N, C-alpha and C positions, 0 to 999 in steps of 0.2 A: 752780232748784236743780240742781246737777250730779248726773248719774246715778251711783249708787254700787252696788257689788256686794258680796256676802258673799265670804268666802274661798273657799267651795266654788264659787260662781258664777264668781269670777275664775279659779280653777283650771280649771274646765271650758272657759271662754272662751279662755284662753291655751294650754291643753295642758300646763300644769305640774301637778304634784301639789299637793294641798292642803297637804302638809307644806312643799313648796318655797315656796309663796306665803306661808304662815304664817311661815316663817323670814325671808323678805325683809321682812315687816312688822315682826317682832320686832327685827331688826337695824337697822331704819330706812331701808333702801334702797327700800322701797315704802311710801309714806305711806298711813295709814289713819285713819279717824275712828271713834269709839266712839258708837254710837247704840243706846240701850236694851240695853246690855250686849253688843252684837254689833259686831265690827269690820267696817267697811265700807270698801271701796277705791274711790276715784273712778275712773270709766272713763277720764277724761282722763289720769290717771297711768299707766294701762296703755298708753294710746296713746302718751304721751310717752316711755315707756321702750321702745317698739317691741314690746311683747308682743302687741298686737292692731293691726290696720290702723287708721290715723288716720281719724276720721270714721265708723267703723263703729259702728252701734248694737248693742245686745246681741242682738237678733233677727237682724240682718244678719250679725254676726260669728260667731254660733253656728250658722249654716246649714251645709250640707254643704260640705266643702272643695272648692275649685276646682282645676283642673289646675295653675294657678300656685302655689297653696298647697302642693300635693303636690310640685311641682318644688322649691319653696323648702325644704320639709322634707327632701327627698332630698339637696339640696345641703348642708344643715346636717349631715345624718347622715354624708355622705361626708367633710366637713371634720372632724367629730368622730372618725371612724374613722382619718383620717390623723394627727390629733393623738394619738390613743391609741397608734398604732403608734410614733410618735416617743417617747412617754413610756415605752413598753415597751422600746425600744432604749436609752434613757437608763438605765432601771432595770437592764438587763443589763450595760451598761458600768459602772455603779456597783458592781454585784455583783462584776464582774471586778476592778475596782480594789480593792475590799475584800479580795479574795483575795490580790492582789499585796502589799497593805499588810501583811497577816498574815504572808506569807512573808518579807517584808523585816524585819518585827518579830522573827520567829523567828531569822533570820540575825544580826540585831543582838544579840539576847540571847545567842546562842551565841558571838559574837565578844567580847562583854563578859565572859562566863564564862571564856573562854580568856585574856583579858587579866587578869582577877583571879587566875586560877591562875598565870599567868606572873609577875605581881607578887609573889605569895606565894612562889614558888620563888626569885625574886631576893632577897627579904627574908631567906628562910631561908639562902641561900648567903652573903649578906653578913653575917649574924649569926654565922657560923662563925668560929673563930679564924683568924688570918692564915695559919697553916700549913694549907694546903688539902690534903685527901687526894687521891690520884691520881684523875684524871678529873674533878675539880671544875671545872676550866677549861672542859672540854667541856660540862658540864652548864650552866655559867653562860652560855656562848655559845648553847647551845640555848634556854635560857630567854629570852635577849635577842632571839634570832631570833623566838621565839614571840610575845614582847611586840611586836616591830616588825610582825609579820604581823597581829596583832589590832588594832593601831593603824591600819594601812592599811585593814583591813576595816571599821573603824568610820567612816572618812572616806568610804567609797563612798556614792554618792547612792542 
């Protein structure tokens, strides 16, 4: 019969927390069997997944860590530190991009507001009788220029 371990024993043997082992069992990535209401994990599964050295018995694997084990743990820690630094850099870049997007959104909203205002002015001027009061042509040209500027600003990337 294959040797099996409780979740607590598997956690102690692998260096994972009991919660981490339990979650792996619950999501099915670490097979377990139920015996007398206790979930037990085959040692062979821990070996297969590389969580303990292959062929190591419980007493052998649970012994004091060797220099090689410490070296491997240090390498894993350094790799995790490097990945964490990369993730922090990505998070900072994402935050910066979020700020740029918000600034562009504000500029777009301002351009759209100016566009709506210019359109309203054009409609108001066009609704007036054909006998334009003095200066109406200048106001119409100013509104058209404002409309053109808003349209150009809206097309900007």
